[in-house]
C-alpha positions as semicolon CSV with decimal commas, in nm:
position;residue;x (nm);y (nm);z (nm)
1;M;-6,375;4,472;-23,481
2;A;-6,555;4,502;-23,814
3;G;-6,384;4,629;-24,105
4;I;-6,531;5,029;-24,267
5;V;-6,516;5,081;-24,616
6;G;-6,572;5,513;-24,678
7;V;-6,706;5,619;-24,975
8;H;-6,683;6,019;-25,037
9;G;-6,867;6,242;-25,181
10;I;-6,810;6,535;-25,443
11;G;-6,519;6,797;-25,470
12;K;-6,281;6,514;-25,381
13;Y;-5,991;6,522;-25,698
14;D;-5,755;6,718;-25,562
15;Y;-5,671;6,466;-25,325
16;F;-5,578;6,277;-25,624
17;L;-5,401;6,518;-25,787
18;R;-5,244;6,617;-25,494
19;A;-5,107;6,210;-25,456
20;G;-4,915;6,224;-25,813
21;R;-5,276;6,149;-25,958
22;S;-5,279;5,829;-25,768
23;A;-5,636;5,680;-25,677
24;T;-5,396;5,449;-25,401
25;G;-5,285;5,828;-25,243
26;A;-5,563;5,965;-25,266
27;A;-5,773;5,723;-25,071
28;E;-5,518;5,670;-24,849
29;A;-5,494;6,056;-24,751
30;M;-5,846;6,060;-24,715
31;R;-5,864;5,784;-24,506
32;R;-5,679;5,875;-24,274
33;K;-5,892;6,239;-24,226
34;W;-6,173;5,972;-24,181
35;D;-6,033;5,823;-23,892
36;R;-5,923;6,180;-23,725
37;Y;-6,278;6,284;-23,803
38;L;-6,458;5,937;-23,687
39;H;-6,224;5,998;-23,332
40;A;-6,435;6,308;-23,304
41;C;-6,761;6,120;-23,260
42;L;-6,649;5,830;-23,114
43;G;-6,408;5,890;-22,859
44;G;-6,151;5,739;-22,610
45;Q;-5,809;5,712;-22,781
46;A;-5,749;5,742;-23,113
47;R;-5,712;5,451;-23,357
48;P;-5,787;5,309;-23,718
49;Y;-6,148;5,332;-23,765
50;F;-6,165;5,281;-24,173
51;T;-6,026;4,993;-24,344
52;E;-6,028;5,171;-24,652
53;I;-6,214;5,483;-24,815
54;A;-6,392;5,382;-25,254
55;Y;-6,181;5,690;-25,397
56;F;-6,405;5,728;-25,752
57;S;-6,340;6,114;-25,763
58;H;-6,095;6,055;-26,070
59;H;-6,351;5,888;-26,317
60;L;-6,572;6,181;-26,311
61;N;-6,334;6,519;-26,355
62;D;-6,092;6,538;-26,613
63;G;-5,924;6,896;-26,553
64;D;-5,625;7,032;-26,337
65;G;-5,860;7,070;-26,042
66;G;-5,843;7,445;-26,018
67;E;-6,150;7,586;-25,888
68;P;-6,277;7,905;-26,092
69;E;-6,465;8,195;-25,860
70;P;-6,797;8,019;-25,782
71;A;-7,089;8,241;-25,888
72;R;-6,880;8,276;-26,282
73;A;-6,825;7,894;-26,214
74;V;-7,222;7,806;-26,145
75;A;-7,290;8,012;-26,459
76;G;-7,120;7,840;-26,681
77;L;-7,203;7,452;-26,637
78;D;-7,276;7,250;-26,898
79;G;-7,587;7,148;-27,026
80;Q;-7,617;6,848;-26,811
81;A;-7,445;6,992;-26,502
82;E;-7,730;7,302;-26,595
83;L;-8,002;7,027;-26,630
84;M;-7,881;6,893;-26,290
85;L;-7,916;7,267;-26,153
86;A;-8,207;7,338;-26,269
87;G;-8,326;7,021;-26,056
88;W;-8,163;7,160;-25,738
89;A;-8,257;7,471;-25,726
90;R;-8,714;7,333;-25,780
91;N;-8,649;7,145;-25,485
92;L;-8,531;7,446;-25,278
93;G;-8,826;7,601;-25,426
94;L;-8,634;7,854;-25,652
95;G;-8,668;7,891;-26,002
96;E;-8,961;7,742;-26,300
97;H;-8,625;7,700;-26,586
98;V;-8,330;7,640;-26,627
99;T;-8,244;8,016;-26,642
100;G;-8,482;8,115;-26,411
101;A;-8,365;7,878;-26,133
102;L;-7,944;7,927;-26,298
103;K;-8,009;8,340;-26,182
104;S;-8,196;8,327;-25,860
105;F;-8,004;7,984;-25,724
106;T;-7,666;8,094;-25,755
107;G;-7,823;8,475;-25,641
108;W;-8,002;8,278;-25,308
109;L;-7,682;8,114;-25,213
110;L;-7,390;8,409;-25,293
111;D;-7,691;8,629;-25,100
112;T;-7,791;8,399;-24,813
113;L;-7,533;8,183;-24,744
114;D;-7,187;8,240;-24,842
115;E;-6,949;8,223;-25,115
116;R;-6,875;7,799;-24,978
117;S;-7,185;7,751;-25,071
118;A;-7,157;7,869;-25,444
119;A;-6,867;7,661;-25,425
120;F;-7,046;7,380;-25,343
121;A;-7,320;7,400;-25,646
122;A;-7,017;7,454;-25,897
123;L;-6,922;7,194;-25,760
124;F;-7,212;6,879;-25,695
125;A;-7,414;6,934;-26,028
126;P;-7,132;6,863;-26,226
127;E;-7,031;6,559;-26,046
128;V;-7,360;6,502;-26,065
129;A;-7,437;6,478;-26,367
130;A;-7,069;6,310;-26,498
131;Y;-7,172;6,014;-26,231
132;L;-7,567;6,004;-26,390
133;T;-7,580;6,061;-26,814
134;D;-7,257;5,918;-26,842
135;E;-7,257;5,562;-26,864
136;G;-6,877;5,469;-26,890
137;R;-6,805;5,701;-26,540
138;R;-7,093;5,564;-26,354
139;E;-6,954;5,196;-26,446
140;K;-6,669;5,289;-26,278
141;C;-6,758;5,477;-26,038
142;R;-6,956;5,155;-25,915
143;R;-6,652;4,917;-25,956
144;A;-6,453;5,121;-25,759
145;V;-6,681;5,131;-25,424
146;A;-6,775;4,705;-25,540
147;E;-6,396;4,629;-25,570
148;T;-6,326;4,835;-25,228
149;I;-6,619;4,671;-24,991
150;R;-6,525;4,290;-25,202
151;R;-6,137;4,390;-25,115
152;S;-6,170;4,518;-24,708
153;G;-6,410;4,236;-24,604
154;A;-6,605;4,526;-24,478
155;N;-6,911;4,441;-24,285
156;V;-6,990;4,830;-24,272
157;V;-7,008;5,111;-24,525
158;I;-7,005;5,491;-24,447
159;A;-7,094;5,669;-24,778
160;H;-7,140;6,073;-24,799
161;S;-7,335;6,260;-25,003
162;L;-7,262;6,201;-25,409
163;G;-7,136;5,816;-25,224
164;S;-7,409;5,727;-25,128
165;V;-7,554;5,724;-25,490
166;V;-7,263;5,507;-25,593
167;T;-7,288;5,293;-25,331
168;Y;-7,662;5,201;-25,348
169;E;-7,594;5,125;-25,703
170;A;-7,277;4,930;-25,649
171;L;-7,470;4,728;-25,389
172;W;-7,753;4,663;-25,571
173;A;-7,532;4,596;-25,905
174;D;-7,387;4,311;-25,726
175;P;-7,541;4,123;-25,453
176;S;-7,290;3,889;-25,376
177;L;-7,245;4,207;-25,168
178;R;-7,273;4,175;-24,822
179;V;-7,236;4,496;-24,523
180;D;-7,410;4,494;-24,169
181;L;-7,453;4,811;-24,219
182;L;-7,498;5,070;-24,509
183;V;-7,468;5,452;-24,278
184;T;-7,547;5,747;-24,576
185;L;-7,445;6,093;-24,468
186;G;-7,596;6,405;-24,596
187;S;-7,776;6,203;-24,920
188;P;-7,909;6,328;-25,263
189;L;-8,088;5,943;-25,348
190;G;-8,402;6,112;-25,265
191;M;-8,376;6,413;-25,426
192;R;-8,677;6,441;-25,712
193;N;-8,596;6,504;-26,048
194;V;-8,203;6,498;-26,011
195;V;-8,141;6,159;-25,879
196;F;-8,400;5,957;-25,770
197;E;-8,602;5,889;-26,075
198;R;-8,257;5,846;-26,293
199;L;-8,120;5,546;-25,972
200;L;-8,023;5,237;-26,126
201;P;-8,207;4,970;-26,056
202;A;-8,510;5,239;-26,118
203;P;-8,831;5,322;-25,775
204;V;-9,084;5,129;-25,860
205;G;-9,414;5,296;-25,794
206;G;-9,282;5,571;-25,678
207;R;-9,054;5,420;-25,396
208;G;-8,664;5,261;-25,416
209;E;-8,544;5,000;-25,210
210;R;-8,292;4,881;-24,959
211;P;-8,039;4,708;-25,153
212;P;-8,028;4,292;-25,119
213;G;-7,714;4,292;-24,879
214;V;-7,757;4,543;-24,664
215;G;-7,880;4,426;-24,294
216;R;-7,945;4,749;-24,151
217;W;-7,939;5,135;-24,340
218;V;-7,951;5,422;-24,129
219;N;-7,929;5,759;-24,306
220;I;-7,833;6,081;-24,150
221;A;-7,861;6,465;-24,252
222;D;-7,863;6,777;-24,158
223;K;-8,200;6,991;-24,097
224;D;-8,044;7,270;-24,314
225;D;-7,815;7,073;-24,592
226;I;-7,868;7,151;-24,977
227;A;-7,777;6,843;-25,128
228;A;-8,014;6,642;-24,905
229;I;-8,359;6,704;-25,031
230;P;-8,522;6,581;-24,828
231;P;-8,343;6,454;-24,575
232;A;-8,573;6,130;-24,451
233;L;-8,493;5,875;-24,704
234;A;-8,776;5,632;-24,582
235;G;-9,038;5,857;-24,720
236;C;-8,905;5,761;-25,081
237;F;-8,718;5,359;-24,978
238;T;-8,815;5,084;-24,799
239;G;-8,614;4,930;-24,551
240;V;-8,452;5,255;-24,400
241;D;-8,426;5,138;-24,068
242;A;-8,324;5,413;-23,868
243;E;-8,293;5,839;-23,925
244;N;-8,115;6,111;-23,766
245;L;-8,250;6,461;-23,855
246;V;-7,941;6,640;-23,694
247;N;-7,830;7,017;-23,655
248;L;-7,463;7,045;-23,782
249;D;-7,357;7,370;-23,924
250;W;-7,581;7,650;-24,083
251;I;-7,289;7,715;-24,348
252;D;-7,117;7,370;-24,328
253;F;-7,350;7,185;-24,310
254;H;-7,224;6,953;-24,589
255;T;-6,886;6,848;-24,515
256;A;-6,745;6,487;-24,391
257;E;-6,634;6,665;-24,147
258;K;-6,903;6,716;-23,969
259;Y;-7,149;6,454;-24,048
260;L;-6,843;6,225;-23,942
261;G;-6,789;6,401;-23,548
262;C;-7,172;6,432;-23,507
263;P;-7,250;6,239;-23,183
264;A;-7,580;6,090;-23,378
265;L;-7,365;5,840;-23,568
266;G;-7,162;5,705;-23,308
267;P;-7,513;5,505;-23,130
268;H;-7,499;5,265;-23,465
269;L;-7,132;5,258;-23,484
270;R;-7,005;5,132;-23,163
271;P;-7,203;4,758;-23,147
272;F;-7,026;4,704;-23,438
273;L;-6,664;4,830;-23,267
274;A;-6,668;4,617;-22,971
């Protein structure tokens, strides 16, 4: 049976705090949850699926993990996170400059979706900004993912949300890392003016490329996932072998639980679990 490494997305700093500021404890708590989530997809007898979770959220956060009121949190973002949020809003056709984007995006989230979506934005923009604009933090996150893949000997990596960006860069940074299957879930890798142009290595001629150590790349995205813009990655990356656009939930469109439990994931994983 294949070993599977999971790479988490945004908003997982609370695992670190609940584990007494232990990254190992946070990773183990998350691994147990992700096993349950994936079992909902695969069915049959419950068993461990994930060898390890590559945990990196503590490298992007310095605070106490408290969650302020969502609209106020979005409005109070620092400069880099503001720019990320503004670029993200423009991908959705909301706002043409920072102030307008912040106001319209926050209002749109609260009016169209709910406070959970505004809270998601308050997490997404700062963590993405911290990763993409602070080289020290970026290197620590990449190293955490690379070391987990190497230590585990896993040949399947499932990377969610921001974790797909960290994983993509970690695999490119160390071509000796080899995995048979990379699955990206709800990935913002192709998000223009926020993530795509800032990737390392930089896209060439407007296109990124599958990391050289990856045998097969599968991308799965919810059609309404506001973090996965565009939801399909084959238009901006060479080497995406398969894509599934799914309909998870109009509110919980980005959670690891929904993605790991979706039926579309099963056919890609089952050949590695025999």
